[in-house]
N, C-alpha and C positions, 0 to 999 in steps of 0.2 A: 444387611448383606452388601449394599451398595458402596458404603463407607462415607456416606454423605451426613451432614447434620440436618436440622430442621430447616435451614434455610437453602438446602440443597447445593451447599459447598463441602468440597472435600474436607474430610476429618483430617488433622494433621498426623502424618505417619502413615496413614491409609492407602494412599497413593503414590506410587512410585513416579509416574508420569513419563514423559517422552524426552527427546532430547532438547525440546525448549529453545530459548534464546541463548545463545553463546555466553559465556562469561565475558565482563567487561574487557578484561586482559586480553582475551582472544579477539575481540572486537577492535580493541585499540592495535594490537599487532597486524590485524588484516588492513586495517586504514592505513598504518604506517607502511606496510608493503605496497599497497595501491598509490600511496602518495609518490613514493620513489621509483616504482616501475611504470606508472601511467604519467608522463611528463606533461606539461604544458603543450611540447610538440606533438607527443605521441597522441592526446586527445584532439589536437587541431588535425592530426592525419586521420584519425577515426571519423571525425564529423566531415572533413572534406570526402572521403570515400562515402559514407552514408548520403552525402547530397549528390554525389555523382550517380550512386545506385537509385536514389529516388527520382533523378532526372530520368533515367533509364526505364523507369516504370516500375521498380522493387516496392511492393507494398510494405514490406517488412522495414525497410530503410525509411519509408515514407512515415510509418507509425512511429519508429524510433525517435525521429527528428520532431514530429509534431508532440509527441509525450514529452519531450524535453523542451520545447518552445512555448507550447501553450497549455500542457498538461493534458492527462487523459479526459475524454469526455465524460461530462457528469449525465448519468442516468436520471430523467425527470419524469415524474407520473403525475398526471392531475387526479386529484382524487375528490370525488363529488359525493352528495348524498343520494339516496334511491331515485329521486325525481330529477337528478342533475343539479340541485340546490347546493349552495354552499355548506360546508359542514362547519357549524361553530365550535371552538374549543376553547374552554374556561380553565385556567390554571389556578390552583389554589395554593397559598403560602402554607408551610409547615409550621409557621409561627404561632 
């Protein structure tokens, strides 16, 4: 009844799916529009405005700039064994 095979994947023709990723042609068209509408000068003005707003304390502008300049922060978690010991992982080859 679920429309899935023994591996849990949807069977061909059983799932209509959502909108998903746009077709490549649409993506190319969006990129073309963006390329012509957001010129280098326009992008410079956007960045200048974001810098001005960030300096005034706008946290959204600071995040926008930080994400472009250094990327979003990476979540790091320390994982240890039950007694705080190191967990050893051994990987085996499928050969």
